[in-house]
C-alpha positions in Angstrom: 0.0 0.0 0.0 2.7 2.5 1.0 4.7 1.6 -2.2 1.7 2.5 -4.3 1.2 5.8 -2.5 4.9 6.7 -2.8 4.9 6.0 -6.5 1.8 8.1 -7.0 3.3 10.9 -5.0 6.5 10.9 -7.0 4.4 10.9 -10.2 2.5 13.9 -9.0 5.7 15.8 -8.0 7.5 15.0 -11.3 4.4 16.0 -13.3 4.2 19.4 -11.5 7.9 20.0 -11.9 8.0 19.2 -15.6 4.6 20.4 -16.8 4.2 23.4 -14.5 7.9 24.4 -14.2 10.5 23.1 -16.6 8.3 22.9 -19.8 6.9 26.5 -19.5 10.4 27.8 -18.6 11.8 26.0 -21.7 9.2 27.5 -24.0 9.7 31.0 -22.4 13.5 30.8 -23.0 13.1 29.6 -26.6 10.5 32.4 -27.2 12.6 35.1 -25.7 15.7 34.1 -27.6 14.8 32.6 -31.0 11.3 34.2 -31.4 11.5 37.4 -29.3 9.3 39.5 -31.6 6.5 36.9 -31.9 6.7 36.1 -28.1 6.0 39.7 -27.3 2.9 39.9 -29.5 4.5 41.0 -32.8 4.2 44.6 -31.6 4.8 47.5 -34.0 6.4 50.6 -32.4 6.3 54.2 -33.5 9.2 56.7 -33.9 9.3 57.2 -30.2 9.7 53.5 -29.5 6.2 53.1 -27.9 3.9 50.3 -29.1 1.2 51.5 -31.5 -0.3 48.2 -32.4 0.3 44.6 -33.4 0.9 42.9 -36.7 -1.6 40.2 -35.6 -4.6 42.3 -34.5 -6.5 44.7 -36.8 -7.3 48.2 -35.6 -9.7 50.7 -37.1 -8.6 53.4 -39.7 -11.2 55.8 -40.9 -9.2 58.7 -42.4 -9.2 58.9 -46.2 -5.4 58.8 -46.4 -5.2 55.3 -44.9 -6.2 51.9 -46.1 -9.1 50.5 -44.0 -9.3 47.0 -42.6 -12.0 44.5 -42.9 -15.2 45.2 -40.9 -15.2 43.8 -37.4 -18.1 42.3 -35.5 -16.0 42.7 -32.3 -15.3 46.4 -33.0 -11.6 45.5 -33.2 -11.6 44.6 -29.5 -8.9 42.0 -28.9 -10.7 40.8 -25.7 -14.0 40.3 -27.6 -12.7 38.4 -30.6 -15.5 36.6 -32.5 -17.9 36.7 -35.4 -21.5 38.1 -35.3 -22.9 34.7 -36.1 -25.6 36.3 -38.1 -27.2 34.0 -40.6 -27.7 34.9 -44.3 -31.4 35.6 -43.7 -30.6 38.0 -40.8 -31.3 41.6 -41.9 -28.6 42.9 -39.5 -26.0 41.2 -41.8 -27.5 42.7 -44.9 -27.6 46.1 -43.1 -23.9 45.9 -42.2 -22.9 45.1 -45.7 -25.1 47.8 -47.2 -23.6 50.4 -44.8 -20.1 49.4 -46.1 -21.2 49.5 -49.7 -23.2 52.8 -49.8 -20.2 55.2 -49.6 -17.9 53.2 -51.9 -19.8 51.4 -54.6 -19.8 52.8 -58.1 -21.9 52.5 -61.3 -20.8 49.7 -63.6 -22.4 51.0 -66.7 -24.5 53.9 -68.1 -23.9 57.6 -68.2 -22.5 57.6 -64.7 -20.1 54.7 -65.2 -17.3 54.8 -62.6 -19.0 57.4 -60.5 -20.0 56.8 -56.9 -23.6 55.9 -56.1 -23.5 57.8 -52.7 -24.5 61.2 -54.1 -27.6 59.7 -55.8 -28.6 58.0 -52.6 -28.4 61.3 -50.8 -30.5 63.1 -53.4 -33.1 60.3 -53.3 -33.1 60.3 -49.5 -33.7 64.1 -49.3 -37.0 63.7 -51.2 -38.3 61.6 -48.2 -40.3 59.2 -50.3 -40.2 55.4 -50.3 -42.6 53.1 -52.0 -44.8 56.0 -52.8 -45.2 57.1 -49.2 -43.6 59.9 -47.2 -41.3 59.3 -44.3 -38.2 57.3 -45.2 -36.8 57.2 -41.7 -40.2 56.3 -40.3 -40.5 53.3 -42.7 -36.9 52.3 -42.1 -37.5 52.2 -38.3 -40.7 50.2 -38.4 -39.4 47.7 -40.9 -36.1 47.1 -39.1 -36.5 48.0 -35.4 -33.4 46.0 -34.5 -31.3 48.2 -36.7 -32.8 51.3 -35.1 -32.0 49.9 -31.6 -28.5 49.2 -32.7 -28.0 52.8 -33.8 -29.0 53.9 -30.3 -26.6 51.5 -28.6 -23.7 52.1 -31.0 -22.6 55.4 -29.4 -23.1 57.0 -26.0 -23.8 60.2 -27.9 -26.8 58.6 -29.6 -28.1 57.2 -26.3 -27.8 60.6 -24.7 -29.7 62.2 -27.6 -32.6 59.7 -27.1 -32.6 60.4 -23.4 -33.0 64.2 -24.2 -35.8 63.4 -26.5 -37.5 61.2 -23.8 -37.5 64.1 -21.4 -39.2 66.4 -23.9 -41.7 64.0 -25.3 -43.6 62.6 -22.3 -46.7 61.8 -24.4 -44.9 59.5 -26.8 -43.0 57.8 -23.9 -46.3 57.3 -21.9 -47.9 55.7 -25.0 -44.9 53.3 -25.3 -45.2 52.4 -21.7 -48.9 51.7 -22.2 -48.1 49.3 -25.0 -45.3 47.7 -23.0 -46.6 47.3 -19.5 -44.0 44.8 -18.5 -41.2 47.5 -18.7 -41.6 50.3 -16.2 -38.4 52.2 -17.0 -37.4 51.8 -20.6 -33.8 52.0 -21.7 -32.8 54.4 -24.5 -32.7 51.6 -27.1 -36.2 50.5 -26.0 -37.5 53.9 -27.3 -35.7 53.7 -30.6 -38.9 53.2 -32.6 -41.0 56.0 -31.1 -37.9 58.3 -31.2 -37.3 57.8 -34.9 -41.0 58.0 -35.8 -41.1 61.4 -33.9 -37.9 62.5 -35.5 -39.1 61.6 -39.0 -42.1 63.9 -38.6 -40.1 66.8 -37.2 -37.1 66.6 -39.6 -38.2 65.0 -42.9 -35.4 64.2 -45.4 -32.7 64.1 -42.7 -31.1 61.7 -40.3 -29.6 62.3 -36.9 -25.8 62.1 -37.0 -22.8 63.3 -35.0 -21.6 66.7 -36.2 -18.5 68.5 -34.9 -19.2 72.0 -33.6 -17.1 74.6 -31.9 -18.0 75.6 -28.3 -17.8 79.2 -27.1 -14.4 78.5 -25.5 -13.0 77.5 -28.9 -13.0 73.7 -28.3 -14.6 71.2 -30.6 -17.4 68.8 -29.5 -19.7 66.4 -31.3 -23.5 66.8 -31.2 -26.3 65.0 -32.8 -27.8 67.1 -35.6 -30.1 66.5 -38.6 -28.0 65.9 -41.7 -29.1 65.5 -45.3 -25.9 63.8 -46.7 -22.7 62.1 -45.6 -21.6 58.5 -45.1 -24.4 57.8 -42.6 -27.1 58.6 -45.1 -25.2 56.8 -47.9 -24.7 53.7 -45.9 -27.8 53.3 -43.8 -30.2 53.9 -46.7 -28.3 52.3 -49.5 -30.4 49.1 -49.3 -33.7 51.0 -49.5 -32.3 53.0 -52.4 -31.3 49.8 -54.1 -34.8 48.4 -53.7 -36.2 51.3 -55.8 -33.3 51.2 -58.3 -33.1 47.5 -59.1 -32.1 48.4 -62.7 -28.9 50.1 -61.6 -25.8 48.1 -62.6 -23.2 48.4 -59.9 -19.5 47.4 -59.7 -18.6 44.4 -57.7 -16.3 45.0 -54.8 -13.8 42.6 -53.1 -15.7 40.4 -50.6 -13.3 41.2 -47.7 -14.1 44.9 -48.1 -17.6 44.4 -46.7 -17.5 41.0 -44.9 -15.9 40.6 -41.5 -13.5 37.8 -40.7 -14.4 35.0 -38.2 -12.3 36.6 -35.5 -13.1 40.2 -36.3 -9.4 40.9 -35.9 -7.9 39.9 -39.2 -5.0 42.3 -39.7 -4.8 41.7 -43.5 -6.8 42.6 -46.5 -6.4 41.2 -50.0 -4.3 43.1 -52.5 -7.5 43.4 -54.6 -9.2 45.1 -51.7 -6.2 47.5 -51.2 -6.2 48.4 -54.9 -9.9 49.1 -54.8 -9.2 51.7 -52.0 -6.2 53.1 -53.9 -7.9 56.0 -55.7 -9.2 57.4 -52.4 -5.9 57.0 -50.6 -3.8 58.5 -53.5 -6.2 61.4 -53.9 -5.9 62.4 -50.3 -2.1 62.1 -50.1 -1.8 64.0 -53.3 -3.8 66.9 -51.9 -1.9 66.8 -48.6 1.5 66.8 -50.1 0.6 69.1 -53.1 1.9 66.5 -55.6 0.7 65.1 -58.8 -2.1 62.5 -58.1 -1.0 60.1 -60.9 2.6 60.0 -59.5 1.4 59.5 -55.9 -0.9 56.7 -57.0 1.9 55.0 -58.9 4.2 55.2 -55.8 1.5 53.7 -53.5 0.6 51.0 -55.9 4.3 50.0 -56.1 4.4 50.0 -52.3 1.4 47.7 -52.1 2.9 45.2 -54.6 6.1 45.2 -52.8 4.5 44.4 -49.4 1.8 42.0 -50.7 2.5 38.3 -50.2 0.5 35.1 -50.1 0.6 32.6 -47.2 3.3 30.0 -47.0 5.6 31.8 -49.4 2.9 32.1 -52.1 2.0 28.4 -52.2 -1.6 29.0 -51.1 -4.2 31.7 -51.2 -4.2 35.2 -52.6 -1.8 38.0 -51.9 -2.5 39.9 -48.7 -1.4 43.3 -47.3 -1.0 44.0 -43.6 -3.1 47.2 -43.0 -1.2 48.6 -40.1 2.2 48.1 -41.7 1.3 49.6 -45.0 -0.4 52.6 -43.3 2.7 53.3 -41.2 4.8 53.1 -44.4 2.5 55.7 -46.0 2.9 58.0 -43.0 6.6 57.7 -43.1 6.8 58.1 -46.9 4.5 61.0 -47.3 4.3 62.5 -43.8 7.5 64.6 -44.1 6.4 65.9 -47.5 3.0 66.8 -46.0 4.6 68.8 -43.2 6.9 70.5 -45.8 4.0 71.4 -48.0 2.4 73.2 -45.1 
């Protein structure tokens, strides 16, 4: 009996020593010596030596002078990595794709071939007519209340605006409570539908969006204001515009431009995606540096081709570009010229 206990005790001790001590220590030593960069998270540092990101995790870029990553269901939060898990028949998925397409898609044929669809979406939206009825925002809200609720939850500024509306519209809130007796104190997103119905009547042909304004002390702050144009209108109402313009032939866009990855953190985009964004990026850098657009475009295209590579040394897949690395290269390449131009 004692022999068996002694053998089991030795097995436990050796297991703890090797599995919880020596093995992790060995891996740590190998990582710190042979794979130091990868072991530290493949961090990318700025000119001051401080980390500004990782080659392995995507981060958002919204400025026109930078290439933008794939959409992210996790809002590029490394701690919340994951997909939306929306099925093909879920309108939330269609809405997300439509929002990405609205500001970027172009006509494939016709007199406006090669031109952006966005301005036409804005003109159509401002007429405030859909399906022969007035009130585009009203109809959008009642057809897709989940999308309206997501708008409220997407930003604290949106939620605060709905709270302000709630305080100044007691009759609408009381009616909502009457129809929903199980909820005594509604959250801002609960009131999304009555808020947008009320907004549509008060501000036809507009949509509430964040607009930067200067305060009396000279600072800049964002406030929700009615807008008639811009990326919010182009994206959120592109799908409704498309339903009334089924005859429009539109260019196809790279799939990874509008579809999120499984992790929501894919740091790469396809070369085809990058080239689709090239015109916007080149135009912005040309204006910033006061240089010829064609020349700037050629330089950026060459940069993309140099940095693009397929997995496993090109043996599988298509060529990919790391968004963070290429954007940093753009900053280093054109940034000094931009400062000099000013």
